[in-house]
N, CA, C and O atoms as a printed pandas DataFrame, in Angstrom:
     atom_number atom_name residue_name chain_id  residue_number  x_coord  y_coord  z_coord
0              1         N          MET        A               1   25.947   -9.414    4.126
1              2        CA          MET        A               1   24.950   -8.888    5.038
2              3         C          MET        A               1   25.607   -8.129    6.196
3              4         O          MET        A               1   25.022   -7.189    6.733
4              5         N          LYS        A               2   26.816   -8.537    6.578
5              6        CA          LYS        A               2   27.499   -7.857    7.678
6              7         C          LYS        A               2   27.839   -6.408    7.320
7              8         O          LYS        A               2   27.973   -5.563    8.206
8              9         N          ARG        A               3   27.979   -6.122    6.022
9             10        CA          ARG        A               3   28.326   -4.763    5.596
10            11         C          ARG        A               3   27.099   -3.873    5.432
11            12         O          ARG        A               3   27.240   -2.683    5.150
12            13         N          LEU        A               4   25.902   -4.422    5.601
13            14        CA          LEU        A               4   24.663   -3.657    5.430
14            15         C          LEU        A               4   24.334   -2.896    6.713
15            16         O          LEU        A               4   24.240   -3.477    7.794
16            17         N          ASP        A               5   24.165   -1.596    6.569
17            18        CA          ASP        A               5   23.790   -0.740    7.702
18            19         C          ASP        A               5   22.474   -0.059    7.344
19            20         O          ASP        A               5   22.460    0.907    6.581
20            21         N          LEU        A               6   21.369   -0.560    7.893
21            22        CA          LEU        A               6   20.053    0.009    7.570
22            23         C          LEU        A               6   19.886    1.425    8.109
23            24         O          LEU        A               6   18.993    2.150    7.669
24            25         N          THR        A               7   20.723    1.824    9.045
25            26        CA          THR        A               7   20.625    3.189    9.566
26            27         C          THR        A               7   21.380    4.188    8.702
27            28         O          THR        A               7   21.223    5.399    8.860
28            29         N          ASN        A               8   22.204    3.675    7.783
29            30        CA          ASN        A               8   22.952    4.543    6.872
30            31         C          ASN        A               8   23.095    3.829    5.531
31            32         O          ASN        A               8   24.166    3.316    5.203
32            33         N          LEU        A               9   22.016    3.799    4.763
33            34        CA          LEU        A               9   22.019    3.069    3.504
34            35         C          LEU        A               9   23.026    3.618    2.512
35            36         O          LEU        A               9   23.625    2.850    1.759
36            37         N          ALA        A              10   23.226    4.924    2.493
37            38        CA          ALA        A              10   24.186    5.514    1.558
38            39         C          ALA        A              10   25.590    4.952    1.796
39            40         O          ALA        A              10   26.338    4.731    0.844
40            41         N          ALA        A              11   25.949    4.720    3.060
41            42        CA          ALA        A              11   27.258    4.150    3.383
42            43         C          ALA        A              11   27.352    2.680    2.982
43            44         O          ALA        A              11   28.450    2.133    2.879
44            45         N          SER        A              12   26.207    2.041    2.758
45            46        CA          SER        A              12   26.165    0.632    2.364
46            47         C          SER        A              12   25.976    0.460    0.860
47            48         O          SER        A              12   25.674   -0.643    0.403
48            49         N          ALA        A              13   26.144    1.508    0.097
49            50        CA          ALA        A              13   25.851    1.484   -1.342
50            51         C          ALA        A              13   26.582    0.362   -2.078
51            52         O          ALA        A              13   26.040   -0.209   -3.024
52            53         N          THR        A              14   27.785    0.046   -1.664
53            54        CA          THR        A              14   28.575   -0.959   -2.392
54            55         C          THR        A              14   28.040   -2.381   -2.230
55            56         O          THR        A              14   28.460   -3.275   -2.965
56            57         N          VAL        A              15   27.126   -2.614   -1.291
57            58        CA          VAL        A              15   26.602   -3.972   -1.113
58            59         C          VAL        A              15   25.389   -4.250   -2.009
59            60         O          VAL        A              15   24.935   -5.391   -2.093
60            61         N          PHE        A              16   24.862   -3.218   -2.678
61            62        CA          PHE        A              16   23.676   -3.382   -3.519
62            63         C          PHE        A              16   24.041   -3.468   -4.995
63            64         O          PHE        A              16   24.912   -2.740   -5.471
64            65         N          ALA        A              17   23.370   -4.363   -5.714
65            66        CA          ALA        A              17   23.498   -4.420   -7.171
66            67         C          ALA        A              17   22.853   -3.166   -7.759
67            68         O          ALA        A              17   21.940   -2.599   -7.159
68            69         N          GLU        A              18   23.319   -2.737   -8.912
69            70        CA          GLU        A              18   22.758   -1.537   -9.543
70            71         C          GLU        A              18   21.267   -1.680   -9.814
71            72         O          GLU        A              18   20.522   -0.704   -9.725
72            73         N          ASP        A              19   20.827   -2.902  -10.146
73            74        CA          ASP        A              19   19.416   -3.133  -10.469
74            75         C          ASP        A              19   18.649   -3.758   -9.298
75            76         O          ASP        A              19   17.697   -4.512   -9.498
76            77         N          PHE        A              20   19.076   -3.436   -8.090
77            78        CA          PHE        A              20   18.436   -3.934   -6.868
78            79         C          PHE        A              20   16.940   -3.575   -6.857
79            80         O          PHE        A              20   16.541   -2.499   -7.303
80            81         N          VAL        A              21   16.121   -4.514   -6.330
81            82        CA          VAL        A              21   14.683   -4.268   -6.174
82            83         C          VAL        A              21   14.261   -4.660   -4.756
83            84         O          VAL        A              21   14.573   -5.750   -4.276
84            85         N          TRP        A              22   13.541   -3.741   -4.098
85            86        CA          TRP        A              22   12.954   -3.978   -2.772
86            87         C          TRP        A              22   11.457   -4.173   -2.982
87            88         O          TRP        A              22   10.776   -3.281   -3.486
88            89         N          HIS        A              23   10.945   -5.344   -2.594
89            90        CA          HIS        A              23    9.521   -5.655   -2.713
90            91         C          HIS        A              23    8.906   -5.526   -1.318
91            92         O          HIS        A              23    9.364   -6.172   -0.375
92            93         N          TYR        A              24    7.889   -4.710   -1.190
93            94        CA          TYR        A              24    7.230   -4.546    0.102
94            95         C          TYR        A              24    5.779   -4.974   -0.036
95            96         O          TYR        A              24    5.041   -4.463   -0.878
96            97         N          TYR        A              25    5.384   -5.919    0.805
97            98        CA          TYR        A              25    4.005   -6.425    0.787
98            99         C          TYR        A              25    3.369   -6.171    2.135
99           100         O          TYR        A              25    3.813   -6.709    3.150
100          101         N          ASN        A              26    2.319   -5.346    2.150
101          102        CA          ASN        A              26    1.582   -5.104    3.387
102          103         C          ASN        A              26    0.208   -4.538    3.032
103          104         O          ASN        A              26    0.078   -3.334    2.808
104          105         N          PRO        A              27   -0.823   -5.394    2.976
105          106        CA          PRO        A              27   -2.163   -4.910    2.632
106          107         C          PRO        A              27   -2.732   -3.908    3.635
107          108         O          PRO        A              27   -3.708   -3.221    3.334
108          109         N          GLU        A              28   -2.130   -3.817    4.832
109          110        CA          GLU        A              28   -2.580   -2.830    5.816
110          111         C          GLU        A              28   -2.035   -1.429    5.508
111          112         O          GLU        A              28   -2.539   -0.432    6.024
112          113         N          LEU        A              29   -1.016   -1.369    4.675
113          114        CA          LEU        A              29   -0.438   -0.090    4.254
114          115         C          LEU        A              29   -0.335   -0.060    2.721
115          116         O          LEU        A              29    0.762    0.044    2.173
116          117         N          PRO        A              30   -1.476   -0.152    2.038
117          118        CA          PRO        A              30   -1.433   -0.258    0.568
118          119         C          PRO        A              30   -0.793    0.946   -0.112
119          120         O          PRO        A              30   -0.312    0.834   -1.240
120          121         N          GLU        A              31   -0.783    2.095    0.558
121          122        CA          GLU        A              31   -0.206    3.290   -0.054
122          123         C          GLU        A              31    1.315    3.208   -0.191
123          124         O          GLU        A              31    1.895    3.970   -0.965
124          125         N          ILE        A              32    1.977    2.304    0.540
125          126        CA          ILE        A              32    3.424    2.155    0.369
126          127         C          ILE        A              32    3.814    0.765   -0.127
127          128         O          ILE        A              32    4.996    0.487   -0.333
128          129         N          GLU        A              33    2.829   -0.103   -0.317
129          130        CA          GLU        A              33    3.083   -1.443   -0.833
130          131         C          GLU        A              33    3.591   -1.330   -2.272
131          132         O          GLU        A              33    3.131   -0.474   -3.028
132          133         N          GLY        A              34    4.525   -2.183   -2.646
133          134        CA          GLY        A              34    4.990   -2.193   -4.027
134          135         C          GLY        A              34    6.479   -2.445   -4.134
135          136         O          GLY        A              34    7.128   -2.877   -3.181
136          137         N          ASP        A              35    7.014   -2.161   -5.330
137          138        CA          ASP        A              35    8.417   -2.383   -5.633
138          139         C          ASP        A              35    9.156   -1.051   -5.668
139          140         O          ASP        A              35    8.647   -0.052   -6.177
140          141         N          TYR        A              36   10.365   -1.058   -5.119
141          142        CA          TYR        A              36   11.221    0.127   -5.069
142          143         C          TYR        A              36   12.543   -0.262   -5.727
143          144         O          TYR        A              36   13.154   -1.266   -5.362
144          145         N          PHE        A              37   12.982    0.542   -6.703
145          146        CA          PHE        A              37   14.105    0.165   -7.558
146          147         C          PHE        A              37   15.374    0.922   -7.210
147          148         O          PHE        A              37   15.365    2.141   -7.037
148          149         N          GLY        A              38   16.475    0.168   -7.109
149          150        CA          GLY        A              38   17.776    0.744   -6.829
150          151         C          GLY        A              38   17.897    1.177   -5.378
151          152         O          GLY        A              38   16.929    1.152   -4.618
152          153         N          LEU        A              39   19.105    1.574   -5.015
153          154        CA          LEU        A              39   19.340    2.052   -3.657
154          155         C          LEU        A              39   18.499    3.292   -3.380
155          156         O          LEU        A              39   17.995    3.468   -2.271
156          157         N          SER        A              40   18.347    4.150   -4.386
157          158        CA          SER        A              40   17.530    5.356   -4.192
158          159         C          SER        A              40   16.078    4.991   -3.891
159          160         O          SER        A              40   15.422    5.668   -3.099
160          161         N          GLY        A              41   15.575    3.932   -4.513
161          162        CA          GLY        A              41   14.216    3.469   -4.218
162          163         C          GLY        A              41   14.082    2.973   -2.791
163          164         O          GLY        A              41   13.075    3.230   -2.132
164          165         N          LEU        A              42   15.097    2.259   -2.309
165          166        CA          LEU        A              42   15.072    1.764   -0.930
166          167         C          LEU        A              42   15.125    2.932    0.058
167          168         O          LEU        A              42   14.421    2.934    1.068
168          169         N          ILE        A              43   15.955    3.912   -0.240
169          170        CA          ILE        A              43   16.029    5.100    0.606
170          171         C          ILE        A              43   14.685    5.816    0.613
171          172         O          ILE        A              43   14.223    6.261    1.664
172          173         N          ASP        A              44   14.050    5.929   -0.561
173          174        CA          ASP        A              44   12.716    6.540   -0.647
174          175         C          ASP        A              44   11.700    5.770    0.187
175          176         O          ASP        A              44   10.883    6.373    0.881
176          177         N          PHE        A              45   11.747    4.434    0.122
177          178        CA          PHE        A              45   10.827    3.602    0.906
178          179         C          PHE        A              45   10.943    3.938    2.399
179          180         O          PHE        A              45    9.932    4.152    3.069
180          181         N          PHE        A              46   12.176    3.983    2.914
181          182        CA          PHE        A              46   12.354    4.255    4.336
182          183         C          PHE        A              46   11.990    5.696    4.692
183          184         O          PHE        A              46   11.578    5.962    5.821
184          185         N          LYS        A              47   12.133    6.626    3.752
185          186        CA          LYS        A              47   11.679    8.008    3.998
186          187         C          LYS        A              47   10.157    8.054    4.117
187          188         O          LYS        A              47    9.621    8.734    4.992
188          189         N          ILE        A              48    9.469    7.337    3.245
189          190        CA          ILE        A              48    8.006    7.279    3.302
190          191         C          ILE        A              48    7.564    6.641    4.618
191          192         O          ILE        A              48    6.653    7.136    5.283
192          193         N          LEU        A              49    8.218    5.541    4.986
193          194        CA          LEU        A              49    7.896    4.864    6.246
194          195         C          LEU        A              49    8.175    5.776    7.438
195          196         O          LEU        A              49    7.407    5.791    8.399
196          197         N          ALA        A              50    9.258    6.527    7.381
197          198        CA          ALA        A              50    9.565    7.483    8.464
198          199         C          ALA        A              50    8.464    8.528    8.572
199          200         O          ALA        A              50    8.088    8.923    9.676
200          201         N          GLY        A              51    7.949    8.976    7.438
201          202        CA          GLY        A              51    6.859    9.945    7.465
202          203         C          GLY        A              51    5.597    9.385    8.096
203          204         O          GLY        A              51    4.923   10.071    8.865
204          205         N          LYS        A              52    5.275    8.136    7.772
205          206        CA          LYS        A              52    4.068    7.508    8.329
206          207         C          LYS        A              52    4.207    7.229    9.822
207          208         O          LYS        A              52    3.209    7.182   10.541
208          209         N          THR        A              53    5.444    7.045   10.292
209          210        CA          THR        A              53    5.661    6.666   11.691
210          211         C          THR        A              53    6.318    7.785   12.499
211          212         O          THR        A              53    6.807    7.557   13.605
212          213         N          LYS        A              54    6.326    8.974   11.947
213          214        CA          LYS        A              54    6.953   10.135   12.602
214          215         C          LYS        A              54    8.388    9.824   13.029
215          216         O          LYS        A              54    8.819   10.163   14.131
216          217         N          SER        A              55    9.108    9.170   12.125
217          218        CA          SER        A              55   10.526    8.800   12.309
218          219         C          SER        A              55   10.780    7.877   13.492
219          220         O          SER        A              55   11.890    7.842   14.024
220          221         N          SER        A              56    9.762    7.129   13.909
221          222        CA          SER        A              56    9.931    6.227   15.053
222          223         C          SER        A              56   10.253    4.793   14.637
223          224         O          SER        A              56   10.544    3.964   15.500
224          225         N          PHE        A              57   10.210    4.477   13.352
225          226        CA          PHE        A              57   10.400    3.101   12.882
226          227         C          PHE        A              57   11.799    2.595   13.214
227          228         O          PHE        A              57   12.794    3.249   12.905
228          229         N          LYS        A              58   11.867    1.420   13.849
229          230        CA          LYS        A              58   13.141    0.789   14.194
230          231         C          LYS        A              58   13.051   -0.705   13.877
231          232         O          LYS        A              58   11.996   -1.323   14.016
232          233         N          VAL        A              59   14.173   -1.263   13.450
233          234        CA          VAL        A              59   14.280   -2.686   13.146
234          235         C          VAL        A              59   15.134   -3.343   14.222
235          236         O          VAL        A              59   16.245   -2.896   14.509
236          237         N          HIS        A              60   14.605   -4.404   14.809
237          238        CA          HIS        A              60   15.319   -5.157   15.836
238          239         C          HIS        A              60   15.530   -6.581   15.312
239          240         O          HIS        A              60   14.595   -7.381   15.337
240          241         N          PRO        A              61   16.750   -6.920   14.833
241          242        CA          PRO        A              61   16.998   -8.262   14.297
242          243         C          PRO        A              61   16.817   -9.339   15.362
243          244         O          PRO        A              61   17.242   -9.189   16.507
244          245         N          ILE        A              62   16.179  -10.421   14.953
245          246        CA          ILE        A              62   15.992  -11.571   15.851
246          247         C          ILE        A              62   16.892  -12.729   15.384
247          248         O          ILE        A              62   17.607  -13.334   16.182
248          249         N          SER        A              63   16.840  -13.022   14.073
249          250        CA          SER        A              63   17.690  -14.095   13.546
250          251         C          SER        A              63   18.034  -13.818   12.081
251          252         O          SER        A              63   17.291  -13.163   11.350
252          253         N          ILE        A              64   19.190  -14.346   11.689
253          254        CA          ILE        A              64   19.657  -14.242   10.307
254          255         C          ILE        A              64   20.089  -15.649    9.907
255          256         O          ILE        A              64   20.972  -16.239   10.530
256          257         N          THR        A              65   19.446  -16.190    8.841
257          258        CA          THR        A              65   19.700  -17.569    8.446
258          259         C          THR        A              65   20.027  -17.648    6.961
259          260         O          THR        A              65   19.178  -17.327    6.129
260          261         N          PRO        A              66   21.256  -18.073    6.606
261          262        CA          PRO        A              66   21.558  -18.289    5.194
262          263         C          PRO        A              66   20.835  -19.542    4.703
263          264         O          PRO        A              66   20.719  -20.532    5.426
264          265         N          MET        A              67   20.358  -19.482    3.473
265          266        CA          MET        A              67   19.660  -20.618    2.861
266          267         C          MET        A              67   20.340  -20.887    1.522
267          268         O          MET        A              67   20.002  -20.263    0.515
268          269         N          GLY        A              68   21.282  -21.799    1.509
269          270        CA          GLY        A              68   22.029  -22.067    0.283
270          271         C          GLY        A              68   23.011  -20.946   -0.015
271          272         O          GLY        A              68   23.460  -20.241    0.889
272          273         N          ASP        A              69   23.340  -20.788   -1.294
273          274        CA          ASP        A              69   24.360  -19.818   -1.706
274          275         C          ASP        A              69   23.832  -18.422   -1.976
275          276         O          ASP        A              69   24.612  -17.469   -1.980
276          277         N          LYS        A              70   22.536  -18.267   -2.200
277          278        CA          LYS        A              70   22.026  -16.991   -2.672
278          279         C          LYS        A              70   20.967  -16.336   -1.793
279          280         O          LYS        A              70   20.640  -15.168   -2.008
280          281         N          LEU        A              71   20.429  -17.040   -0.821
281          282        CA          LEU        A              71   19.356  -16.469   -0.009
282          283         C          LEU        A              71   19.760  -16.338    1.453
283          284         O          LEU        A              71   20.462  -17.185    2.006
284          285         N          VAL        A              72   19.298  -15.252    2.061
285          286        CA          VAL        A              72   19.441  -15.045    3.499
286          287         C          VAL        A              72   18.064  -14.625    3.995
287          288         O          VAL        A              72   17.438  -13.730    3.427
288          289         N          ILE        A              73   17.597  -15.275    5.054
289          290        CA          ILE        A              73   16.291  -14.950    5.616
290          291         C          ILE        A              73   16.523  -14.310    6.992
291          292         O          ILE        A              73   17.208  -14.869    7.848
292          293         N          THR        A              74   15.937  -13.132    7.177
293          294        CA          THR        A              74   16.042  -12.467    8.472
294          295         C          THR        A              74   14.662  -12.380    9.105
295          296         O          THR        A              74   13.666  -12.105    8.435
296          297         N          HIS        A              75   14.628  -12.616   10.385
297          298        CA          HIS        A              75   13.416  -12.414   11.182
298          299         C          HIS        A              75   13.702  -11.201   12.037
299          300         O          HIS        A              75   14.696  -11.164   12.761
300          301         N          VAL        A              76   12.832  -10.205   11.956
301          302        CA          VAL        A              76   13.009   -8.974   12.722
302          303         C          VAL        A              76   11.723   -8.631   13.459
303          304         O          VAL        A              76   10.639   -9.097   13.106
304          305         N          LYS        A              77   11.866   -7.816   14.476
305          306        CA          LYS        A              77   10.704   -7.227   15.140
306          307         C          LYS        A              77   10.815   -5.732   14.897
307          308         O          LYS        A              77   11.775   -5.091   15.324
308          309         N          ASP        A              78    9.829   -5.185   14.211
309          310        CA          ASP        A              78    9.795   -3.757   13.936
310          311         C          ASP        A              78    8.986   -3.072   15.022
311          312         O          ASP        A              78    7.956   -3.586   15.459
312          313         N          SER        A              79    9.451   -1.915   15.455
313          314        CA          SER        A              79    8.690   -1.122   16.411
314          315         C          SER        A              79    8.513    0.274   15.833
315          316         O          SER        A              79    9.355    0.766   15.081
316          317         N          MET        A              80    7.402    0.899   16.201
317          318        CA          MET        A              80    7.093    2.225   15.653
318          319         C          MET        A              80    5.874    2.802   16.341
319          320         O          MET        A              80    5.177    2.114   17.086
320          321         N          PHE        A              81    5.630    4.062   16.085
321          322        CA          PHE        A              81    4.363    4.688   16.413
322          323         C          PHE        A              81    3.598    4.776   15.102
323          324         O          PHE        A              81    4.083    5.376   14.143
324          325         N          LEU        A              82    2.425    4.194   15.050
325          326        CA          LEU        A              82    1.584    4.264   13.862
326          327         C          LEU        A              82    0.256    4.853   14.304
327          328         O          LEU        A              82   -0.408    4.330   15.198
328          329         N          GLU        A              83   -0.114    5.943   13.666
329          330        CA          GLU        A              83   -1.307    6.699   14.073
330          331         C          GLU        A              83   -1.220    7.060   15.562
331          332         O          GLU        A              83   -2.200    6.967   16.301
332          333         N          ASP        A              84   -0.024    7.470   15.974
333          334        CA          ASP        A              84    0.274    7.910   17.347
334          335         C          ASP        A              84    0.130    6.817   18.399
335          336         O          ASP        A              84    0.027    7.114   19.589
336          337         N          LYS        A              85    0.122    5.558   17.973
337          338        CA          LYS        A              85    0.040    4.446   18.918
338          339         C          LYS        A              85    1.307    3.606   18.793
339          340         O          LYS        A              85    1.696    3.243   17.683
340          341         N          PRO        A              86    1.960    3.290   19.922
341          342        CA          PRO        A              86    3.155    2.449   19.851
342          343         C          PRO        A              86    2.771    1.007   19.516
343          344         O          PRO        A              86    1.827    0.452   20.078
344          345         N          MET        A              87    3.519    0.420   18.596
345          346        CA          MET        A              87    3.224   -0.959   18.200
346          347         C          MET        A              87    4.489   -1.703   17.815
347          348         O          MET        A              87    5.534   -1.109   17.547
348          349         N          GLU        A              88    4.362   -3.020   17.796
349          350        CA          GLU        A              88    5.413   -3.925   17.339
350          351         C          GLU        A              88    4.804   -4.906   16.359
351          352         O          GLU        A              88    3.620   -5.237   16.435
352          353         N          ILE        A              89    5.646   -5.371   15.424
353          354        CA          ILE        A              89    5.206   -6.366   14.459
354          355         C          ILE        A              89    6.411   -7.189   14.018
355          356         O          ILE        A              89    7.501   -6.649   13.828
356          357         N          ASP        A              90    6.216   -8.490   13.857
357          358        CA          ASP        A              90    7.263   -9.345   13.302
358          359         C          ASP        A              90    7.273   -9.187   11.791
359          360         O          ASP        A              90    6.241   -8.929   11.171
360          361         N          ALA        A              91    8.449   -9.345   11.213
361          362        CA          ALA        A              91    8.572   -9.316    9.756
362          363         C          ALA        A              91    9.664  -10.285    9.337
363          364         O          ALA        A              91   10.589  -10.585   10.091
364          365         N          ILE        A              92    9.526  -10.756    8.130
365          366        CA          ILE        A              92   10.532  -11.603    7.498
366          367         C          ILE        A              92   11.050  -10.835    6.293
367          368         O          ILE        A              92   10.265  -10.295    5.514
368          369         N          VAL        A              93   12.358  -10.786    6.138
369          370        CA          VAL        A              93   12.937  -10.213    4.925
370          371         C          VAL        A              93   13.794  -11.303    4.287
371          372         O          VAL        A              93   14.682  -11.870    4.924
372          373         N          VAL        A              94   13.511  -11.580    3.026
373          374        CA          VAL        A              94   14.282  -12.548    2.253
374          375         C          VAL        A              94   15.202  -11.754    1.332
375          376         O          VAL        A              94   14.740  -10.962    0.511
376          377         N          TRP        A              95   16.490  -11.971    1.476
377          378        CA          TRP        A              95   17.510  -11.264    0.702
378          379         C          TRP        A              95   18.091  -12.218   -0.328
379          380         O          TRP        A              95   18.432  -13.352    0.007
380          381         N          CYS        A              96   18.209  -11.780   -1.570
381          382        CA          CYS        A              96   18.831  -12.569   -2.629
382          383         C          CYS        A              96   20.186  -11.935   -2.954
383          384         O          CYS        A              96   20.264  -10.763   -3.324
384          385         N          ILE        A              97   21.239  -12.722   -2.812
385          386        CA          ILE        A              97   22.605  -12.249   -3.030
386          387         C          ILE        A              97   23.125  -12.884   -4.322
387          388         O          ILE        A              97   23.145  -14.108   -4.456
388          389         N          VAL        A              98   23.543  -12.045   -5.263
389          390        CA          VAL        A              98   24.094  -12.525   -6.528
390          391         C          VAL        A              98   25.417  -11.800   -6.759
391          392         O          VAL        A              98   25.474  -10.572   -6.699
392          393         N          ASP        A              99   26.464  -12.549   -7.019
393          394        CA          ASP        A              99   27.797  -11.976   -7.245
394          395         C          ASP        A              99   28.204  -11.043   -6.098
395          396         O          ASP        A              99   28.729   -9.952   -6.324
396          397         N          SER        A             100   27.955  -11.489   -4.878
397          398        CA          SER        A             100   28.319  -10.766   -3.650
398          399         C          SER        A             100   27.620   -9.421   -3.480
399          400         O          SER        A             100   28.076   -8.575   -2.711
400          401         N          LYS        A             101   26.519   -9.222   -4.191
401          402        CA          LYS        A             101   25.730   -7.986   -4.070
402          403         C          LYS        A             101   24.286   -8.363   -3.749
403          404         O          LYS        A             101   23.795   -9.414   -4.162
404          405         N          ILE        A             102   23.615   -7.482   -3.002
405          406        CA          ILE        A             102   22.194   -7.707   -2.736
406          407         C          ILE        A             102   21.427   -7.315   -3.986
407          408         O          ILE        A             102   21.415   -6.150   -4.383
408          409         N          LYS        A             103   20.790   -8.295   -4.599
409          410        CA          LYS        A             103   20.098   -8.110   -5.873
410          411         C          LYS        A             103   18.610   -7.805   -5.680
411          412         O          LYS        A             103   18.017   -7.021   -6.421
412          413         N          GLU        A             104   18.026   -8.446   -4.663
413          414        CA          GLU        A             104   16.584   -8.328   -4.472
414          415         C          GLU        A             104   16.260   -8.637   -3.019
415          416         O          GLU        A             104   16.972   -9.395   -2.361
416          417         N          ALA        A             105   15.176   -8.041   -2.520
417          418        CA          ALA        A             105   14.735   -8.331   -1.158
418          419         C          ALA        A             105   13.217   -8.247   -1.098
419          420         O          ALA        A             105   12.601   -7.413   -1.762
420          421         N          TRP        A             106   12.624   -9.123   -0.292
421          422        CA          TRP        A             106   11.178   -9.149   -0.079
422          423         C          TRP        A             106   10.927   -8.896    1.402
423          424         O          TRP        A             106   11.343   -9.684    2.251
424          425         N          ASP        A             107   10.256   -7.810    1.704
425          426        CA          ASP        A             107    9.933   -7.420    3.084
426          427         C          ASP        A             107    8.480   -7.794    3.326
427          428         O          ASP        A             107    7.574   -7.255    2.690
428          429         N          ILE        A             108    8.267   -8.722    4.251
429          430        CA          ILE        A             108    6.930   -9.263    4.489
430          431         C          ILE        A             108    6.572   -9.131    5.966
431          432         O          ILE        A             108    6.933   -9.997    6.763
432          433         N          PRO        A             109    5.868   -8.064    6.347
433          434        CA          PRO        A             109    5.397   -7.967    7.723
434          435         C          PRO        A             109    4.335   -9.045    7.986
435          436         O          PRO        A             109    3.488   -9.309    7.133
436          437         N          VAL        A             110    4.389   -9.648    9.141
437          438        CA          VAL        A             110    3.413  -10.677    9.509
438          439         C          VAL        A             110    2.312   -9.965   10.293
439          440         O          VAL        A             110    2.386   -9.835   11.515
440          441         N          ILE        A             111    1.302   -9.515    9.578
441          442        CA          ILE        A             111    0.290   -8.620   10.130
442          443         C          ILE        A             111   -0.403   -9.210   11.359
443          444         O          ILE        A             111   -0.818   -8.475   12.256
444          445         N          HIS        A             112   -0.525  -10.518   11.395
445          446        CA          HIS        A             112   -1.235  -11.157   12.513
446          447         C          HIS        A             112   -0.459  -11.061   13.826
447          448         O          HIS        A             112   -1.004  -11.346   14.892
448          449         N          THR        A             113    0.823  -10.657   13.749
449          450        CA          THR        A             113    1.608  -10.522   14.975
450          451         C          THR        A             113    1.620   -9.081   15.490
451          452         O          THR        A             113    2.171   -8.809   16.557
452          453         N          ALA        A             114    1.023   -8.168   14.745
453          454        CA          ALA        A             114    1.019   -6.756   15.155
454          455         C          ALA        A             114    0.295   -6.604   16.476
455          456         O          ALA        A             114   -0.782   -7.163   16.688
456          457         N          LYS        A             115    0.912   -5.834   17.362
457          458        CA          LYS        A             115    0.249   -5.590   18.642
458          459         C          LYS        A             115    0.595   -4.184   19.119
459          460         O          LYS        A             115    1.706   -3.686   18.933
460          461         N          MET        A             116   -0.382   -3.582   19.725
461          462        CA          MET        A             116   -0.168   -2.282   20.342
462          463         C          MET        A             116    0.552   -2.513   21.660
463          464         O          MET        A             116    0.303   -3.503   22.348
464          465         N          ILE        A             117    1.430   -1.611   22.003
465          466        CA          ILE        A             117    2.193   -1.715   23.236
466          467         C          ILE        A             117    1.541   -0.803   24.259
467          468         O          ILE        A             117    1.280    0.367   23.977
468          469         N          GLU        A             118    1.281   -1.326   25.436
469          470        CA          GLU        A             118    0.587   -0.550   26.453
470          471         C          GLU        A             118    1.439    0.571   27.020
471          472         O          GLU        A             118    0.933    1.663   27.278
472          473         N          THR        A             119    2.716    0.317   27.215
473          474        CA          THR        A             119    3.614    1.366   27.713
474          475         C          THR        A             119    4.664    1.617   26.646
475          476         O          THR        A             119    5.018    0.711   25.893
476          477         N          VAL        A             120    5.146    2.803   26.582
477          478        CA          VAL        A             120    6.142    3.145   25.576
478          479         C          VAL        A             120    7.437    2.430   25.907
479          480         O          VAL        A             120    7.991    2.590   26.994
480          481         N          ASN        A             121    7.909    1.649   24.964
481          482        CA          ASN        A             121    9.140    0.891   25.088
482          483         C          ASN        A             121   10.306    1.808   24.732
483          484         O          ASN        A             121   10.227    2.535   23.741
484          485         N          GLU        A             122   11.363    1.794   25.497
485          486        CA          GLU        A             122   12.499    2.664   25.204
486          487         C          GLU        A             122   13.145    2.335   23.882
487          488         O          GLU        A             122   13.921    3.140   23.368
488          489         N          ASN        A             123   12.848    1.156   23.298
489          490        CA          ASN        A             123   13.396    0.780   22.005
490          491         C          ASN        A             123   12.667    1.447   20.859
491          492         O          ASN        A             123   13.129    1.372   19.721
492          493         N          LEU        A             124   11.541    2.098   21.118
493          494        CA          LEU        A             124   10.793    2.744   20.042
494          495         C          LEU        A             124   11.463    4.021   19.619
495          496         O          LEU        A             124   10.976    4.706   18.720
């Protein structure tokens, strides 16, 4: 996980398994919900998200917790402009590591924590 750079996924290519799958669940954004295959699929996912948020999407890690030998759970706070409104939302990402490669990940935004921000945060 230390070698993963979400701001430059291409530079992190060696940390992903060839058959990596990114699962995104968000009923509030059904047009991008689904599975994305391989590193190219993950890059496509973030390009789509950048388009929806006018490239304002940012991930702010809160905690990273290993769970046994194969799972890592991260708690993050995502910030972005969505429909021209600044907002924040908590999310959990569960990473599955097999043979020292990221094999699968589940990105689960916690929709009930979404909130509009009254003033623009410099972190957006």
